[in-house]
C-alpha positions in Angstrom: -45.9 -2.5 13.4 -48.6 -4.2 11.4 -47.8 -7.5 9.8 -48.4 -8.2 6.1 -52.1 -8.7 5.4 -53.1 -6.4 8.4 -56.5 -4.9 7.7 -57.1 -1.2 8.3 -60.6 -0.4 9.4 -60.8 2.7 7.3 -63.6 4.6 8.9 -64.1 7.7 6.7 -63.0 11.2 6.6 -61.8 13.1 9.6 -64.7 15.1 11.0 -64.4 18.9 11.1 -67.3 21.2 11.8 -65.6 24.0 9.9 -65.4 22.1 6.7 -68.1 21.4 4.2 -69.3 17.9 3.7 -67.1 16.3 1.0 -70.2 14.6 -0.4 -71.9 17.9 -0.7 -68.9 19.5 -2.3 -68.6 16.7 -4.9 -72.3 16.9 -5.7 -72.5 20.6 -6.0 -69.2 21.7 -7.4 -69.7 23.0 -11.0 -68.3 20.6 -13.5 -67.3 18.1 -10.8 -66.5 14.6 -12.1 -68.8 12.1 -10.3 -67.4 9.0 -8.7 -68.3 5.9 -10.6 -68.4 2.3 -9.7 -65.7 -0.3 -10.5 -66.7 -2.2 -13.6 -65.2 -3.5 -16.8 -64.3 -1.2 -19.6 -67.7 -1.4 -21.1 -69.8 -1.2 -17.9 -72.7 1.2 -17.9 -74.4 0.3 -14.6 -74.5 2.6 -11.6 -74.8 0.1 -8.8 -72.6 0.7 -5.7 -69.1 -0.7 -5.7 -68.7 -4.2 -4.4 -65.3 -3.7 -2.9 -65.2 0.0 -2.2 -62.6 0.7 -4.8 -61.9 4.2 -5.8 -61.1 3.7 -9.5 -64.1 4.8 -11.6 -65.6 4.1 -14.9 -68.6 5.7 -16.8 -72.0 5.4 -15.2 -74.1 5.9 -18.2 -74.0 4.9 -21.8 -74.0 8.5 -22.9 -70.7 9.3 -21.2 -68.5 11.2 -23.6 -65.1 9.9 -24.8 -63.4 12.6 -22.7 -64.9 11.1 -19.5 -64.2 7.5 -20.4 -61.5 5.8 -18.4 -58.1 5.0 -19.8 -57.2 1.5 -20.8 -55.0 1.5 -17.7 -58.0 2.0 -15.4 -60.0 -0.7 -17.2 -57.1 -3.2 -17.1 -56.6 -2.6 -13.4 -60.2 -3.4 -12.6 -60.4 -6.4 -14.9 -57.3 -7.9 -13.3 -59.4 -9.0 -10.3 -61.2 -11.4 -12.6 -58.1 -13.2 -13.8 -57.6 -16.9 -12.9 -54.0 -16.4 -11.7 -53.8 -13.7 -9.0 -51.1 -12.1 -7.0 -51.4 -11.2 -3.3 -52.9 -7.8 -3.9 -55.5 -9.3 -6.3 -57.0 -11.7 -3.8 -60.6 -11.1 -2.7 -61.0 -9.7 0.8 -63.6 -8.0 3.0 -65.1 -4.9 1.2 -64.2 -1.5 2.5 -60.9 -2.5 4.2 -57.4 -1.5 3.3 -54.8 -4.2 3.7 -51.2 -3.6 4.7 -49.2 -5.8 2.4 -45.9 -5.3 4.3 -45.2 -1.5 3.9 -42.7 -1.5 6.8 -41.6 -5.1 6.7 -38.5 -6.8 5.4 -38.7 -7.8 1.7 -38.7 -11.5 2.7 -41.8 -11.0 4.7 -43.8 -9.4 1.9 -46.2 -11.8 0.1 -44.8 -12.9 -3.2 -45.8 -12.3 -5.9 -47.8 -9.1 -5.2 -49.0 -9.0 -8.8 -49.5 -12.2 -10.8 -46.7 -13.3 -13.1 -44.4 -10.5 -11.9 -41.6 -11.1 -9.3 -41.6 -8.6 -6.5 -38.0 -7.5 -7.4 -39.1 -6.5 -10.9 -42.1 -4.7 -9.6 -40.1 -2.7 -7.1 -37.6 -1.9 -9.9 -40.4 -0.4 -11.9 -41.7 1.6 -8.9 -38.2 2.8 -8.0 -37.6 4.2 -11.5 -41.2 5.6 -11.6 -40.4 7.6 -8.5 -37.3 9.2 -10.2 -39.2 9.9 -13.5 -42.4 11.5 -12.2 -42.3 15.1 -10.9 -45.5 16.8 -11.8 -48.9 15.5 -13.1 -52.1 17.2 -14.1 -55.5 15.7 -14.8 -56.9 16.1 -18.3 -60.2 15.4 -20.0 -58.8 15.4 -23.5 -59.1 12.2 -25.5 -56.2 9.9 -25.0 -54.1 9.0 -28.0 -53.2 5.3 -27.7 -55.7 4.8 -24.9 -53.2 5.3 -22.1 -52.7 8.3 -19.8 -49.5 9.6 -18.2 -48.1 10.8 -21.5 -45.5 13.5 -21.5 -46.9 16.8 -22.8 -45.1 18.9 -25.4 -45.0 21.8 -23.0 -43.2 19.7 -20.4 -41.2 21.9 -18.0 -37.5 21.7 -18.4 -35.1 21.3 -15.5 -31.6 20.0 -15.2 -32.8 17.2 -12.9 -35.4 16.1 -15.5 -32.7 16.1 -18.1 -30.6 13.9 -15.8 -33.5 11.6 -15.3 -34.1 11.2 -19.0 -30.4 10.6 -19.7 -30.4 7.9 -17.0 -33.4 6.3 -18.6 -31.6 6.4 -22.0 -28.6 4.6 -20.4 -30.7 1.9 -18.7 -32.7 1.2 -21.8 -31.0 2.0 -25.1 -27.3 2.1 -24.1 -27.4 -1.1 -22.1 -29.5 -2.8 -24.8 -27.1 -1.8 -27.5 -24.1 -3.0 -25.4 -25.8 -6.4 -25.1 -26.4 -6.5 -28.8 -22.8 -5.6 -29.5 -21.5 -8.3 -27.3 -23.8 -10.8 -28.9 -22.2 -9.9 -32.3 -18.7 -10.3 -30.7 -19.7 -13.7 -29.4 -20.9 -14.8 -32.9 -17.8 -13.5 -34.7 -15.4 -15.1 -32.2 -16.4 -18.7 -33.0 -16.1 -19.5 -29.3 -19.6 -21.0 -29.6 -18.9 -23.0 -32.7 -22.3 -24.7 -33.1 -24.2 -21.4 -32.9 -21.8 -19.5 -35.2 -21.7 -22.3 -37.7 -25.5 -22.4 -37.8 -25.7 -18.7 -38.5 -22.9 -18.9 -41.1 -24.6 -21.8 -42.9 -28.0 -20.0 -43.0 -26.3 -16.9 -44.3 -24.3 -18.7 -47.0 -27.4 -20.6 -48.3 -29.5 -17.5 -48.4 -26.8 -15.5 -50.1 -26.4 -18.2 -52.8 -30.1 -18.2 -53.6 -30.6 -14.4 -53.2 -32.7 -15.0 -50.2 -31.0 -12.7 -47.6 -33.7 -10.1 -47.2 -36.5 -12.6 -46.8 -34.4 -14.6 -44.4 -33.7 -11.5 -42.2 -37.3 -10.5 -42.0 -38.5 -14.1 -41.4 -36.1 -14.4 -38.6 -37.4 -11.2 -37.0 -40.9 -12.4 -37.3 -40.0 -15.7 -35.6 -38.3 -13.8 -32.8 -41.3 -11.5 -32.3 -44.1 -14.1 -32.5 -42.4 -17.0 -30.7 -40.5 -15.9 -27.5 -38.8 -19.3 -26.9 -36.8 -18.7 -30.1 -35.0 -15.7 -28.5 -32.9 -17.6 -25.9 -32.4 -20.4 -28.4 -30.8 -18.1 -31.1 -29.3 -15.6 -28.6 -28.7 -17.4 -25.3 -28.3 -14.9 -22.5 -24.9 -14.3 -20.8 -24.3 -11.4 -18.3 -22.9 -8.6 -20.4 -20.2 -7.8 -17.8 -18.7 -11.3 -18.4 -18.2 -10.9 -22.2 -15.2 -9.2 -23.7 -16.4 -6.9 -26.4 -13.2 -7.4 -28.5 -12.6 -11.2 -28.3 -16.2 -12.4 -27.5 -14.7 -14.5 -24.8 -15.0 -14.4 -21.0 -13.5 -11.6 -18.9 -13.4 -10.5 -15.3 -16.1 -7.8 -14.8 -14.9 -4.2 -14.3 -16.2 -4.3 -10.8 -13.8 -7.2 -10.1 -16.6 -9.6 -9.5 -20.0 -10.5 -10.9 -22.5 -9.1 -8.4 -25.3 -8.3 -10.9 -26.3 -9.9 -14.2 -27.9 -6.9 -16.1 -25.2 -4.2 -15.5 -22.2 -3.3 -17.6 -19.7 -3.4 -14.7 -21.1 -6.4 -12.8 -21.2 -4.3 -9.6 -23.0 -5.9 -6.6 -26.5 -4.8 -5.7 -28.9 -5.1 -2.8 -32.0 -5.4 -4.9 -32.5 -6.2 -8.6 -31.8 -3.3 -10.9 -29.9 -1.1 -8.5 -26.5 -1.7 -10.0 -27.5 -0.5 -13.5 -29.4 2.5 -11.9 -26.2 3.4 -10.1 -24.3 3.1 -13.3 -26.7 5.4 -15.0 -26.3 7.9 -12.2 -22.5 7.8 -12.5 -22.8 8.0 -16.3 -24.5 11.3 -16.1 -22.2 12.5 -13.3 -19.2 11.6 -15.5 -20.5 13.6 -18.4 -21.1 16.6 -16.1 -17.6 16.2 -14.5 -16.0 16.2 -18.0 -18.0 19.2 -19.2 -17.2 21.1 -16.0 -13.5 20.2 -16.2 -13.4 21.4 -19.8 -15.1 24.7 -18.9 -12.7 25.2 -16.0 -9.7 24.5 -18.2 -8.4 21.5 -16.3 -5.0 20.5 -17.7 -3.1 18.4 -15.2 -0.4 17.6 -17.7 0.7 21.3 -17.5 0.9 21.3 -13.7 4.3 21.4 -12.0 5.7 18.1 -10.8 5.7 19.1 -7.1 3.4 21.7 -5.7 2.3 21.2 -2.1 -0.2 24.0 -2.3 -1.9 22.5 -5.4 -2.0 19.0 -3.7 -3.7 20.4 -0.6 -6.4 22.3 -2.5 -9.6 20.2 -3.4 -10.4 19.8 -7.1 -12.7 22.7 -7.9 -14.5 20.7 -10.6 -15.8 18.5 -7.9 -17.1 21.2 -5.5 -17.8 24.4 -7.5 -19.9 25.1 -10.6 -18.1 28.5 -10.9 -14.7 27.0 -11.5 -14.4 28.4 -15.0 -15.0 31.9 -13.7 -12.6 31.4 -10.8 -9.8 30.3 -13.2 -10.3 33.2 -15.6 -10.4 35.6 -12.7 -7.1 34.2 -11.3 -5.5 34.7 -14.7 -6.6 38.3 -14.8 -7.8 38.3 -18.4 -11.6 38.1 -18.1 -13.6 41.3 -18.6 -16.2 42.2 -16.1 -19.5 40.3 -16.5 -21.5 43.4 -17.4 -19.1 44.0 -20.3 -19.5 40.5 -21.7 -22.3 40.9 -24.3 -22.2 37.2 -25.3 -22.9 35.6 -21.9 -26.6 36.2 -21.5 -27.6 35.5 -25.2 -25.5 32.3 -25.3 -26.9 31.0 -21.9 -30.4 31.9 -23.0 -30.0 30.1 -26.3 -28.6 27.0 -24.6 -31.4 26.8 -22.1 -34.0 27.2 -24.8 -32.5 24.3 -26.8 -32.4 22.1 -23.7 -36.1 21.4 -23.6 -36.4 19.9 -27.1 -33.2 17.9 -26.5 -34.7 16.6 -23.3 -37.9 15.6 -25.2 -35.9 13.8 -27.9 -34.0 11.8 -25.3 -37.3 11.0 -23.5 -39.0 10.0 -26.7 -36.1 7.6 -27.6 -36.3 6.0 -24.2 -40.1 5.8 -24.4 -40.0 4.1 -27.8 -37.4 1.6 -26.6 -39.6 0.8 -23.5 -42.7 0.4 -25.7 -40.9 -2.0 -28.1 -39.6 -4.0 -25.1 -43.1 -4.2 -23.5 -44.6 -5.2 -26.9 -42.1 -8.1 -27.3 -42.3 -9.2 -23.6 -45.6 -7.9 -22.3 -46.3 -7.7 -18.5 -49.8 -8.7 -17.3 -52.4 -7.3 -17.2 -51.5 -5.9 -20.7 -52.4 -8.1 -23.7 -49.8 -10.8 -24.4 -50.3 -11.6 -28.1 -51.8 -8.7 -29.9 -48.8 -6.3 -29.9 -46.5 -9.1 -31.1 -48.8 -10.1 -33.9 -49.2 -6.5 -34.9 -45.5 -6.0 -35.2 -45.1 -9.3 -37.1 -47.9 -8.3 -39.5 -45.9 -5.1 -40.4 -42.9 -7.3 -41.5 -44.9 -9.8 -43.6 -45.2 -7.4 -46.6 -41.4 -6.9 -46.3 -40.9 -10.6 -46.7 -43.1 -10.6 -49.8 -41.3 -7.6 -51.3 -38.0 -9.3 -50.6 -39.1 -12.4 -52.5 -40.5 -10.5 -55.5 -38.2 -7.5 -55.9 -34.8 -7.9 -57.5 -31.7 -5.9 -56.5 -32.0 -3.8 -59.6 -35.7 -2.9 -58.7 -34.6 -2.1 -55.2 -31.9 0.3 -56.4 -34.3 1.9 -58.9 -36.8 2.6 -56.2 -34.2 3.9 -53.8 -32.6 6.3 -56.3 -36.1 7.5 -57.4 -36.9 8.3 -53.8 -33.7 10.2 -53.3 -34.3 12.2 -56.5 -37.9 13.1 -55.4 -36.7 14.2 -52.0 -34.0 16.4 -53.5 -35.9 18.0 -56.4 -39.5 17.8 -55.2 -39.3 20.3 -52.5 -42.1 22.6 -53.8 -44.5 19.6 -54.1 -43.5 18.3 -50.7 -44.2 21.6 -48.9 -47.5 22.1 -50.7 -48.6 18.6 -49.7 -47.6 19.2 -46.1 -49.4 22.5 -46.0 -52.6 20.9 -47.3 -52.2 18.0 -44.9 -51.8 20.5 -42.0 -55.0 22.3 -42.9 -57.0 19.1 -43.4 -55.6 17.1 -40.4 -54.0 19.6 -38.0 -52.7 16.8 -35.7 -51.7 14.2 -38.3 -48.1 14.0 -36.9 -49.5 12.8 -33.6 -51.8 10.2 -35.3 -48.8 8.7 -37.1 -46.6 8.3 -34.1 -45.7 4.7 -33.3 -47.6 4.9 -29.9 -50.8 5.6 -31.9 -50.2 3.1 -34.7 -48.2 -0.1 -34.5 -47.6 0.3 -30.7 -51.0 1.5 -29.8 -52.0 0.4 -26.3 -48.4 -0.7 -25.5 -47.2 1.1 -22.3 -44.0 2.7 -21.4 -42.5 1.6 -18.1 -44.1 4.6 -16.3 -47.6 3.7 -17.8 -47.0 0.0 -16.8 -46.1 1.0 -13.3 -49.1 3.2 -12.7 -51.3 0.4 -14.0 -49.8 -2.0 -11.5 -50.3 0.6 -8.7 -53.9 0.9 -9.8 -54.3 -2.8 -9.5 -53.4 -2.5 -5.8 -55.7 0.4 -5.2 -58.6 -1.3 -7.1 -58.3 -4.2 -4.6 -57.8 -2.1 -1.5 -54.3 -3.5 -1.1 -51.8 -0.7 -2.0 -48.5 -2.1 -3.3 -45.7 -1.7 -0.7 -42.8 0.6 -1.6 -39.4 -0.7 -2.7 -37.2 -1.8 0.2 -35.1 0.9 1.8 -31.7 0.1 3.4 -28.6 2.1 4.3 -26.5 -1.0 4.3 -24.0 -1.5 1.5 -24.6 -4.3 -1.0 -23.2 -7.8 -0.3 -19.8 -8.5 -1.7 -20.9 -12.0 -2.6 -21.1 -12.8 -6.3 -24.4 -13.5 -8.0 -25.4 -17.1 -8.2 -24.8 -18.5 -11.7 -24.6 -21.9 -13.3 -21.5 -22.2 -15.4 -22.9 -25.2 -17.3 -25.7 -23.0 -18.6 -23.5 -20.3 -20.0 -23.0 -20.5 -23.7 -19.4 -19.6 -23.5 -16.3 -21.5 -24.5 -14.9 -21.5 -20.9 -14.4 -24.0 -18.2 -16.1 -23.8 -14.8 -12.8 -22.9 -13.3 -12.4 -19.9 -15.7 -15.9 -18.8 -15.0 -15.4 -19.1 -11.2 -12.2 -17.0 -11.4 -14.0 -14.4 -13.5 -17.0 -13.9 -11.2 -15.1 -14.1 -7.9 -12.5 -11.8 -6.4 -9.2 -13.6 -5.8 -7.3 -13.2 -2.5 -4.6 -11.0 -4.1 -7.2 -8.6 -5.6 -9.0 -8.3 -2.2 -5.8 -7.6 -0.5 -4.8 -5.0 -3.1 -8.2 -3.2 -2.7 -8.0 -3.2 1.0 -4.5 -1.8 0.9 -5.6 0.9 -1.6 -8.6 1.9 0.6 -6.3 2.1 3.7 -3.7 4.1 1.8 -6.4 6.5 0.5 -7.8 6.9 4.1 -4.3 7.7 5.4 -3.7 10.1 2.6 -6.9 12.0 3.4 -6.0 12.1 7.1 -2.7 13.8 6.5 -3.8 16.0 3.7 -3.9 19.6 4.7 -6.7 20.4 2.4 -8.9 17.8 4.2 -8.4 19.7 7.4 -9.5 22.9 5.7 -12.5 21.2 4.3 -13.4 19.7 7.7 -13.2 23.1 9.2 -15.5 24.6 6.6 -17.8 21.7 6.9 -18.1 22.1 10.7 -18.6 25.8 10.3 -21.3 25.3 7.6 -23.1 22.7 9.8 -23.2 25.2 12.7 -24.5 27.8 10.4 -27.2 25.5 9.0 -28.3 24.5 12.5 -28.5 28.2 13.5 -30.5 29.0 10.4 -33.1 26.3 11.2 -33.2 27.6 14.8 -34.0 31.1 13.4 -36.7 29.5 11.2 -38.4 28.0 14.2 -38.6 31.5 15.8 -39.8 33.0 12.5 -42.4 30.3 12.1 -43.9 31.2 15.5 -44.5 34.8 14.3 -46.2 33.5 11.1 -43.5 33.4 8.4 -44.7 31.1 5.6 -41.3 30.2 4.3 -40.0 29.5 7.8 -43.0 27.1 8.4 -42.2 25.2 5.2 -38.7 24.6 6.6 -39.9 23.0 9.8 -39.2 19.3 10.1 -37.3 19.0 6.7 -34.3 17.5 8.6 -35.8 14.6 10.5 -34.0 13.4 13.6 -32.0 10.3 13.2 -34.1 8.5 15.9 -37.4 9.6 14.4 -39.3 6.4 13.3 -40.9 6.2 9.9 -44.3 4.8 11.1 -46.6 5.7 8.2 -48.4 4.2 5.3 -50.5 3.0 3.6 -53.3 4.9 5.3 -51.5 7.8 7.1 -48.3 9.6 6.2 -46.4 11.7 8.7 -45.8 15.3 7.6 -46.6 18.9 8.2 -49.1 21.4 7.0 -48.3 25.1 7.4 -45.6 24.1 9.9 -48.0 22.0 12.1 -47.1 18.4 12.8 -49.6 15.8 11.8 -50.5 13.1 9.4 -51.9 13.1 5.8 -54.7 10.6 6.0 -56.3 8.8 3.0 -59.8 7.6 3.7 -61.6 5.4 1.1 -64.4 3.6 3.0 -66.9 6.4 2.4 -69.1 7.6 -0.5 -66.4 10.1 -1.4 -62.8 9.0 -0.8 -61.0 11.8 0.8 -57.5 13.1 1.5 -57.2 14.9 4.8 -54.6 16.4 7.2 -55.0 15.6 10.9 -53.1 16.7 13.9 -53.4 13.1 15.2 -52.5 9.8 13.7 -54.6 6.7 13.3 -51.9 5.0 15.4 -51.5 2.2 12.8 -55.1 0.9 13.2 -56.6 2.8 10.3 -59.4 4.2 12.5 -60.0 7.9 12.7 -59.2 9.7 16.0 -62.5 10.8 17.5 -61.5 14.4 18.4 -59.1 15.2 15.6 -59.6 18.3 13.6 -58.8 18.4 9.9 -56.7 21.3 8.6 -58.0 20.5 5.1 -60.0 17.9 3.3 -60.1 17.2 -0.4 -62.1 14.5 -2.2 -59.8 12.3 -4.3 -61.9 13.0 -7.4 -61.3 16.7 -7.0 -57.5 16.5 -7.2 -56.5 18.0 -10.5 -52.7 18.4 -10.0 -49.9 16.8 -8.0 -46.5 18.3 -7.8 -43.4 17.2 -6.0 -41.6 20.0 -4.3 -38.3 20.0 -2.5 -38.0 20.6 1.3 -35.3 23.1 0.4 -34.1 24.8 -2.7 -31.6 22.7 -4.7 -28.6 24.8 -3.7 -29.6 24.8 0.0 -30.2 21.0 -0.3 -26.7 20.5 -1.5 -25.1 22.6 1.2 -27.3 21.0 4.0 -26.7 17.5 2.7 -22.9 18.1 2.5 -22.7 19.7 6.0 -25.1 17.5 8.0 -25.1 14.2 6.0 -28.9 14.0 6.5 -31.6 13.4 3.9 -34.0 16.3 3.4 -37.7 15.4 3.7 -39.5 16.8 0.7 -43.1 17.9 0.2 -46.1 17.7 -2.1 -48.5 20.2 -3.6 -52.1 19.2 -4.1 -54.3 21.4 -6.3 -58.1 20.7 -6.2 -60.8 21.4 -8.8 -61.4 25.0 -7.4 -57.7 25.8 -7.9 -56.9 25.8 -4.2 -53.4 24.6 -3.4 -52.6 22.5 -0.3 -48.9 22.0 0.4 -47.8 19.4 2.8 -44.1 19.4 3.8 -41.5 17.3 5.6 -43.2 14.1 4.3 -40.6 11.4 4.6 -42.7 9.0 2.5 -43.5 11.6 -0.1 -43.0 9.2 -3.1 -45.3 6.6 -1.6 -48.0 9.3 -0.9 -47.7 10.6 -4.4 -48.0 7.1 -5.9 -51.2 6.3 -3.9 -52.8 9.6 -4.9 -51.9 9.3 -8.5 -53.2 5.7 -8.7 -56.4 6.0 -6.6 -58.8 8.1 -8.6 -60.3 8.0 -12.0 -58.3 10.9 -13.3 -56.4 10.7 -16.5 -53.0 12.2 -15.9 -50.5 14.1 -18.1 -46.8 14.3 -17.1 -45.4 17.9 -16.9 
C-alpha cells in the first residue's frame, strides 16, 4: 500500500486500437470545449501547463462569459501562489499524481492538507458533500454570484434528497438556534455575573438615552468586522453542557461529553460525526412519528397483558404499509379501487414536496453562506464579505440616531397601509418589472447581492477538492472505520469554561459515574436477554435467514442470466462485495465493473487530453498503464457533461438485502459525454471518491440536479 506522498507515474490513457484517439475526438467534436492552461483568473495566454493540471481557464481574450471559469476554478489555481501552503499545495514534479494517504490511517495523513484548515474540518465538509450531491450537469450559462454547483429550480425530488436537506437544516439552523437559545439562558441566569452585568449596564444606559437601536446595530457591526469580539462577548461552551432552563451546567443527554458541537454530547470517532448522527436520528424520528400516526398506534389502549402482542414486532419499525394493514384488520376500509381520494391526495402531496424541499435547501444554503461570510475559509476572501455585511448595517445606525420612535411608527403604519390597499399598484408594478427584467428575482437574491461570491458548504468543498486536483494531489477521502466511537469524554479545560461551576461539577457532568455505567450495562444485558427469549425474535430470525437464502439464490440466478447477456443481471454483479475483498483503489484507479466485467476505472492526467477509461487490469498501485490492457471505453474529462450517482440495487431491494445480509451494497456511477453516450460503471466501492475526483478535475461549471 503506497505511503503518503507516493508519486504515481501517470503514463497516459489506456491504449485500445478500437477506440479513436481522445485528442482527435476533442479537437474534432462539434462544439467541444478546448482544454486550457492553468492560470490566474485573468490569464489569456495559451502556453502549456507547467504542472499538468486539468483545471482550465480561457485561452484567448475573446472568450465569452459563458466559457469563463467560475470563481471556484480561479481560486483553486491561485491557491498555489499563496505564502502559506498545505500539503496538497506544495510544489512537486510536473505530471505526477501524489497519493496523500488515501488508504492510510488519519494520523499518517499529512496535516494540514489545505492551509489554515484542519484535516478533521476538511473531512467533515467532504463527508457532508458526499451526502448532498447526487446528480450534476455541466452548464455554459453565466453564473449568478460567480460560483457553480448551484441547485437548479427543476431539481429532481426524491425522499432521500428531502432527508438530506432536513439533515442539513438540523446541522446548520437548528443547532445554531439551539446554541443561541442557550446563550440567552446563560445571560439571563446571572451565573456569569460580570458578563450579564456588562450587558445589563449597556442596555440600561442605551435605554435611558434612547440609543437602543444604534447600540444593537453597532454591536452587530463589531461582531461582523472584528472576529475576536465574538468569543469575548459570547464565550463558547459546549451546548450539551448548558441547561436551557437554568443556564447552568448539566450532564449531557448522552451521559457524557464526547463531542463539543452536538446537542446530546454523544461520542464521535471523527469531528462532526455526532451531530451528523443526530441529524439522521432527527429525520428518522419525524418519520417514525408520522408512520405511527398513520398506523393509528395507541399503546394506551392496548390490554395490560397480551403475549401475542408482545411477541409481534412493532409494524411502524418494519413496514410502511402499517396503516393499510391496521385498517384491513378492522374490516372497515373499502377496496383501493373504490377510494377516489387516494390517488389525488398522494399526487398533490408529492407535487408539493419539491417546493418544500427547495425551501428547506434554500434556508440551509443561506445559513451556510452567512456562516462562511462571517468566518471565511481560505482560499475565499477573508475581509470583503464581512465589510460588505457591515456596510449594509451602517445606514441602519444612522437611521436609528436620526429617527424618533414616532417617525418609526409613522413609516411602519404607512407601509402596512400601502401593502393592504395598494394591491392594484403593486401588481401593475410587478408586471412591468417582469417584462422589463424577466429574472429580477434572481438578481435580488442574497447570493447575488450582499453575499455574492460567498460559498455554501458544497461550493466550498468543491473548491477545496479542485485545489488538490490543480496541484496533482487529490485530497484523500474521510477516514472509514467500523469500530464504535471511544467512550472517553472529550478533552476540555474547566478553567476556560465561562460557567459558574467548579472543576468537580464539570468533571461529574462530562464523565459517566460508576453507578451510571453499571446501570447501562445492566440495561443492555437485560435487553439482550429479553430479545433472546422473545418469541417474535425467533420468528424474525427465521424470516431473516429465509430472506438471506432467497437473496443469495437471486444473485446466483443473476450470474447465470448475465452470462447469457441480461443487462440488468450484469448490473447486479459484484454489488455485494466479499468481506475479505480488499479496497485497493484510488486515487488513480478505482475497482468496479462495466457491463458486468471486472476491472478498474482509470483516471489519466499526464497527457494532452486527460481521460477517464475502464480497463480490465489495474495499474497495481504504481500509476503505470498495463501494457496489454484493452479499454472498454475512454472519455476525455473535458467531454463529461453529466455525472449521476446510481444505486447498486433499487431502494426497496437495498433495504431487504441490507437487513438480510448485513452487507453494504456497492453503488455505481453514470457518466454522460458530450455526444450523449452514457457509460455506467457499477459495483464501485469508492463511488463517492471517484465522483469527487471527476467533478473537481475539469473546467466544467456544474449545476446540481
